[in-house]
C-alpha positions in Angstrom: 176.6 22.6 -144.2 179.7 24.2 -142.6 180.3 28.1 -142.5 182.9 28.0 -145.3 180.5 26.2 -147.7 177.7 28.4 -146.8 179.9 31.4 -147.7 181.1 29.8 -151.1 177.0 29.2 -151.7 176.4 32.4 -151.0 178.9 34.1 -153.3 177.9 31.8 -156.0 174.2 32.7 -155.5 174.8 36.4 -155.6 176.9 35.8 -158.9 174.1 33.7 -160.7 171.1 36.0 -159.4 173.1 39.5 -159.7 171.6 40.7 -156.3 174.0 42.7 -154.2 174.1 41.8 -150.5 174.8 45.3 -149.3 173.4 48.8 -150.2 177.0 50.0 -150.6 177.5 47.0 -153.1 174.3 47.7 -154.7 175.1 51.6 -155.1 178.3 50.8 -157.0 176.5 48.1 -159.1 173.9 50.9 -159.8 176.4 53.4 -160.8 178.2 51.0 -162.8 175.5 49.9 -164.9 176.0 46.6 -163.7 172.3 46.8 -162.8 169.3 49.0 -162.8 167.3 49.7 -160.1 164.3 48.1 -161.7 166.2 44.9 -161.9 167.4 45.1 -158.2 163.8 45.8 -157.2 162.2 42.6 -159.6 165.1 40.6 -157.9 164.1 41.1 -154.4 160.5 40.7 -155.2 161.4 37.3 -156.9 163.1 36.8 -153.6 160.0 38.0 -151.9 157.4 35.7 -153.8 159.3 32.5 -152.9 160.4 33.1 -149.2 157.7 35.5 -147.9 155.2 32.9 -147.5 157.6 30.7 -145.5 159.1 33.5 -143.3 156.4 35.6 -142.7 158.3 39.2 -143.6 155.5 41.2 -144.9 152.1 42.4 -144.0 151.6 44.4 -147.3 154.0 44.2 -150.7 153.8 47.6 -152.7 155.1 46.1 -155.9 153.5 48.2 -158.6 154.8 51.6 -156.6 158.3 49.9 -156.1 158.7 49.2 -159.6 157.5 53.0 -160.5 160.0 54.4 -158.0 162.6 52.0 -159.2 161.9 53.2 -162.9 162.2 56.8 -161.5 165.6 56.3 -159.9 166.7 54.8 -163.0 166.1 57.7 -165.3 167.4 60.2 -162.5 170.8 58.3 -162.4 171.1 58.3 -166.2 170.2 62.0 -166.5 173.2 62.5 -163.7 171.0 63.3 -160.8 172.5 61.2 -158.1 170.2 61.4 -154.7 173.0 59.5 -152.7 173.6 56.3 -151.2 169.8 55.1 -151.1 169.1 56.1 -154.6 167.3 53.0 -156.2 167.7 50.9 -152.8 164.8 48.7 -151.9 163.7 49.1 -148.5 161.1 47.7 -146.2 159.2 49.5 -143.3 157.9 48.3 -140.4 154.1 48.1 -140.1 153.8 50.5 -137.4 155.2 53.4 -139.3 153.0 55.4 -141.7 153.5 55.2 -145.7 151.5 56.7 -148.3 151.1 53.6 -150.4 149.9 51.1 -148.1 147.7 50.6 -144.8 149.4 50.7 -141.5 147.9 48.2 -139.1 150.4 47.6 -136.1 149.5 44.1 -137.0 146.6 44.6 -134.8 142.7 44.5 -135.4 142.4 47.5 -133.0 144.4 50.4 -135.0 142.3 53.0 -136.4 142.6 52.9 -140.3 143.2 56.5 -140.3 146.3 56.3 -138.8 147.7 55.0 -142.2 146.2 57.8 -144.1 148.2 60.7 -142.9 150.7 60.1 -145.5 154.3 59.2 -145.0 156.1 59.3 -141.7 158.8 62.0 -141.6 161.4 59.2 -142.0 159.7 57.8 -144.9 159.4 60.9 -146.7 163.4 61.5 -146.2 164.1 58.0 -147.3 162.1 58.7 -150.7 163.7 62.4 -151.1 167.1 60.4 -151.1 165.7 58.0 -154.0 164.6 54.9 -151.8 162.3 52.3 -153.3 159.6 51.3 -150.5 158.7 47.6 -151.3 156.2 47.4 -148.5 155.3 47.2 -144.7 156.9 44.4 -142.5 155.7 42.3 -139.7 155.7 43.2 -136.2 154.6 42.2 -132.8 151.3 43.7 -132.2 151.7 47.1 -131.4 155.5 46.6 -131.2 155.2 44.6 -128.0 154.5 40.9 -126.7 155.4 37.6 -128.6 154.4 36.4 -131.9 150.7 35.6 -132.1 148.8 33.7 -134.8 145.4 34.1 -133.2 144.4 37.1 -135.0 145.2 36.1 -138.8 148.8 37.9 -139.0 151.7 36.2 -140.1 154.0 34.6 -137.5 157.6 35.7 -138.7 160.3 32.8 -138.9 163.9 33.0 -138.1 165.8 32.9 -141.8 168.6 30.3 -140.0 166.0 27.9 -138.6 162.0 28.1 -139.4 161.6 26.6 -135.8 163.1 29.6 -134.0 161.9 33.4 -133.8 163.4 36.2 -135.3 163.5 38.3 -132.4 161.2 41.5 -132.3 159.1 43.4 -132.5 161.2 44.4 -135.6 160.8 41.0 -137.1 159.8 41.4 -140.9 162.4 44.0 -141.2 164.9 41.6 -139.5 164.3 38.6 -141.5 163.8 40.6 -144.7 167.3 42.3 -144.8 168.6 38.9 -143.9 167.0 36.8 -146.4 167.4 39.4 -149.2 163.8 40.6 -149.6 165.1 44.3 -149.3 168.4 45.7 -148.7 167.7 47.6 -145.8 164.7 48.6 -143.8 162.9 50.6 -140.8 162.7 49.1 -137.3 161.6 50.5 -134.0 163.4 50.2 -130.6 161.7 50.9 -127.1 163.8 48.0 -125.4 165.6 46.4 -127.9 163.4 45.9 -130.8 165.8 46.7 -133.4 168.9 45.0 -131.9 167.5 41.9 -130.9 166.0 40.7 -134.4 169.4 42.2 -135.8 171.3 40.0 -133.6 168.9 36.8 -134.3 169.0 36.9 -137.8 172.2 37.9 -138.2 172.4 41.7 -139.6 172.9 45.1 -138.3 170.8 47.5 -136.4 171.1 50.8 -134.9 169.2 52.7 -132.2 170.5 56.1 -132.5 170.6 58.5 -129.5 167.0 59.7 -128.4 165.8 62.3 -130.2 167.9 62.0 -133.2 165.3 60.9 -135.6 161.7 62.3 -135.5 159.4 59.7 -134.8 156.1 61.5 -136.0 154.1 59.3 -137.9 155.0 56.1 -136.1 152.7 54.3 -133.8 153.7 55.0 -130.1 154.6 52.5 -127.6 156.7 54.1 -125.1 157.1 57.7 -125.8 160.1 58.7 -123.8 161.9 55.5 -125.0 160.8 55.0 -128.6 163.3 55.1 -131.5 162.9 54.5 -135.4 166.3 52.9 -136.2 167.9 51.5 -139.5 168.4 48.0 -140.3 170.7 46.5 -142.7 173.7 44.1 -143.5 176.4 46.3 -142.6 177.5 49.2 -140.3 178.4 51.0 -143.4 175.0 50.7 -144.6 173.3 51.7 -141.2 175.4 54.7 -141.4 174.1 55.5 -144.9 170.4 55.2 -143.7 170.7 56.9 -140.4 172.6 60.1 -142.2 169.4 60.4 -144.3 166.8 59.8 -141.4 168.4 62.0 -138.9 168.1 65.6 -138.2 165.2 68.2 -136.4 161.5 68.3 -137.3 159.1 70.3 -135.4 156.3 67.5 -135.8 158.0 65.6 -132.8 158.3 67.5 -129.5 161.0 65.1 -128.6 163.1 65.8 -131.7 166.6 67.3 -130.9 167.7 70.4 -133.1 171.3 69.5 -133.5 173.5 69.2 -136.5 173.9 65.5 -138.0 177.2 64.5 -138.1 178.9 62.8 -141.6 178.4 59.3 -140.3 180.1 57.8 -143.6 183.1 60.1 -143.3 183.8 58.9 -140.0 184.2 55.4 -141.3 188.1 55.4 -141.7 188.6 51.7 -140.6 191.2 52.7 -138.2 190.4 52.1 -134.3 194.1 52.7 -133.0 193.8 54.3 -129.6 190.0 54.0 -129.2 189.1 53.0 -125.7 186.7 50.3 -125.8 185.2 49.3 -122.4 184.2 45.5 -122.1 181.8 44.5 -119.5 182.6 40.6 -119.6 180.5 40.1 -116.1 177.3 39.1 -118.4 179.4 36.1 -119.7 179.1 34.3 -116.0 175.7 34.2 -115.6 173.5 31.2 -116.1 171.7 32.7 -119.0 174.8 33.1 -120.9 175.3 30.5 -123.8 179.0 29.1 -123.9 178.9 29.8 -127.4 178.0 33.5 -126.9 180.9 34.0 -124.1 183.5 32.5 -126.6 182.2 34.9 -129.4 182.4 37.7 -127.4 185.7 37.2 -126.1 186.9 36.6 -129.7 185.4 40.1 -130.5 187.4 41.7 -127.9 190.5 40.3 -129.5 189.7 41.7 -132.6 189.5 45.2 -131.2 192.6 44.4 -129.4 194.3 43.3 -132.5 193.1 46.1 -134.5 194.6 48.7 -131.9 191.9 49.6 -129.9 192.6 49.9 -125.8 190.7 47.4 -124.2 189.2 48.8 -120.8 187.4 46.6 -118.4 184.0 48.4 -117.3 180.8 47.8 -115.2 177.5 49.0 -116.8 176.4 51.0 -113.8 173.0 50.4 -112.5 172.4 47.7 -115.1 169.7 45.9 -113.2 167.8 49.1 -112.0 167.7 51.1 -115.2 166.5 47.8 -117.2 163.8 47.5 -114.7 163.2 51.5 -115.2 162.9 50.9 -118.5 160.0 48.3 -118.4 158.2 50.2 -115.7 158.4 53.2 -118.0 157.4 51.4 -121.1 154.3 49.3 -119.2 153.2 52.5 -118.2 153.3 54.7 -121.2 152.0 52.0 -123.5 149.0 51.2 -120.9 148.3 55.0 -121.1 148.0 55.0 -124.9 145.9 51.9 -124.8 143.7 52.3 -121.9 140.6 53.3 -123.7 140.9 50.5 -126.4 141.7 47.7 -123.8 138.7 48.6 -121.8 136.4 48.7 -124.7 138.0 46.1 -127.1 140.1 43.7 -124.6 139.6 40.4 -126.8 140.4 42.3 -130.0 143.8 42.2 -128.7 146.0 39.2 -128.9 146.9 37.6 -125.5 150.6 38.4 -125.3 149.9 42.1 -126.2 147.1 42.8 -123.7 148.9 40.8 -120.9 152.2 42.7 -121.6 150.2 46.2 -121.8 147.8 45.1 -118.9 150.8 45.1 -116.4 151.2 48.6 -116.8 147.7 49.2 -115.2 149.3 47.6 -112.2 151.8 50.5 -111.9 151.3 53.5 -109.6 152.0 56.9 -110.5 154.8 56.8 -107.5 156.3 54.0 -109.5 156.5 55.6 -112.7 157.8 58.7 -111.3 160.7 56.8 -109.5 161.5 55.2 -112.5 162.2 58.6 -114.3 164.6 59.7 -111.1 166.4 56.2 -111.6 166.8 57.2 -115.3 168.3 60.5 -114.2 170.7 58.9 -111.9 171.5 56.3 -114.6 172.4 59.3 -117.1 175.0 60.9 -114.7 176.5 57.3 -113.9 176.8 56.9 -117.6 178.5 60.1 -118.0 181.2 59.3 -115.5 181.7 55.7 -117.2 181.9 57.1 -120.6 184.8 59.5 -119.2 187.2 56.7 -119.2 186.0 55.1 -122.4 184.7 55.9 -125.9 182.3 53.0 -126.4 181.4 49.7 -124.5 180.9 45.9 -125.7 178.4 43.7 -124.2 176.8 40.8 -126.2 173.2 42.0 -127.6 171.6 38.7 -126.0 173.1 36.0 -124.0 171.5 33.3 -126.1 170.4 32.9 -129.7 166.8 33.0 -131.0 164.6 30.8 -128.7 161.6 28.2 -130.5 158.6 30.2 -131.7 156.5 27.9 -130.6 155.5 28.0 -126.7 157.7 31.1 -126.7 157.9 32.6 -122.9 158.5 36.1 -123.8 158.6 37.5 -120.3 161.3 34.8 -119.3 163.5 35.9 -122.0 164.4 39.4 -120.2 167.1 38.2 -118.2 169.0 37.5 -121.3 168.1 40.6 -123.4 170.9 43.4 -122.7 169.4 46.0 -124.9 166.9 48.1 -122.5 169.6 49.5 -120.4 170.7 51.9 -123.3 166.8 53.2 -123.8 166.7 53.8 -120.3 169.3 56.4 -120.7 168.7 57.3 -124.4 172.2 56.8 -125.4 172.8 54.9 -128.8 173.5 51.4 -129.3 174.0 49.3 -132.1 174.2 45.2 -132.6 176.1 44.0 -135.2 176.8 40.0 -136.0 179.4 38.2 -134.3 178.9 34.8 -135.4 177.1 31.7 -135.4 176.5 29.3 -132.6 177.0 25.8 -132.8 173.4 25.1 -133.3 173.9 27.4 -136.5 172.1 30.4 -135.3 173.2 34.3 -135.2 174.3 36.2 -132.1 175.2 40.1 -132.1 177.8 42.2 -130.5 176.5 45.3 -129.0 178.2 48.8 -129.2 177.1 51.7 -126.9 178.3 54.7 -126.7 177.9 58.7 -125.6 174.9 60.5 -126.7 175.0 61.9 -130.5 178.4 60.2 -131.0 176.9 57.5 -133.5 179.6 58.2 -135.7 182.2 56.3 -133.0 180.0 53.4 -132.8 179.7 53.2 -136.6 183.7 53.7 -136.9 184.1 50.9 -134.5 181.4 48.3 -136.0 182.8 49.0 -139.7 186.1 48.5 -138.3 185.0 45.2 -136.9 183.3 44.2 -140.1 186.4 45.2 -142.1 188.3 42.2 -140.2 185.4 39.9 -140.1 182.8 38.6 -142.4 179.9 37.8 -140.0 177.8 40.5 -141.7 178.1 38.7 -145.1 177.1 35.4 -144.1 174.0 34.1 -145.6 171.3 31.6 -144.3 172.1 28.0 -145.7 168.4 27.5 -145.1 167.2 30.8 -147.3 169.7 29.5 -150.0 168.1 26.1 -150.2 164.7 27.6 -150.3 165.8 29.4 -153.2 166.8 26.5 -154.9 
């Protein structure tokens, strides 16, 4: 099936089942009376009935409480109470983030059930206050680390474009859930790319905001100085709407930054005239880079140039050093958190997880301290780069999703370009930039200055006004839906 045929089929499918593709589209339909929140929730649940057993999106579905929340949203909207763009919108939550109505497992046999009994995480509480409908808990890699592992009885998430391929991780279920229309947006987490990798490989948009911009209380930690909770949606505009609700200081998180939240939606002018867009094309020369990715990256740069942006060649400073510092930091901090359980319950962890965490046991304190010094130097180097540009473009990953069977997770690192931004705490976003010749999605990554998410959203939204990659629906999903 060609892309044009897939687009036509997707349009017909949406018209037939009246299921909006984006949060923005759904909000318009809800307020016009074209659809109700209950009908919208029933529609995504019906999709999940068919697709979830195949794609491995959910750990737990919360159908009854979701329908009750949707009915409340309908009643509030009918009474003139409008809580904003997320009112009545079905969202999925990665299963390392606590929620009231479902357990939190971190897709592991290890996590104490009491963790999930603390009630809603701060971000979930904020989403509910904005009228969102929580549909359930989405799959992850165990403790948000490692590779897919079916040995402990949890679902193996599959790519919505090809079942033989991976979704990316660790926010796997949120990625394929949004891409397949099982919910319209959701929460992922990102310590070294776990929002942006599945966003790229599932053909959706995902934001890792500035470190400290969103409180992470109620989320199982991986790397305490690197972790983020970020929005995952079809479009950059939808991500902006979610982050506007999620962002802001909370005393429960010592890393939370007390700083006013920008009006992200107001920043979406569609105009990038004069915006200084740094482009690092050096990654395209690497042997790991798929020629399709290189071609799409150059085409994406042309989109920005044609829209009036100023293209400035750059090289990400200390790229290798900061990427390695991120791995040292993540491995060290995760092994510190898991050390007691790893010693007492080694075999209860899945093999990929215990091998990933176990690496941290081999890192000396001096190595960890040195990694933090590298990170501080990297922050200064990035500031010098951003004196000349407003944002930086690279591919999110240098290739499309690999086969899920026999996956060499550690062998993927050289083709993943996300952890640089975690190491320095800057915001970075992945948006779709097309399909490879094999029909698999890949992503464009936009990195920016600290707390300038609005600039990234502005550029990403403008790109999506000039392209329709984010509106493509998987031919496989459409076929599975009949």
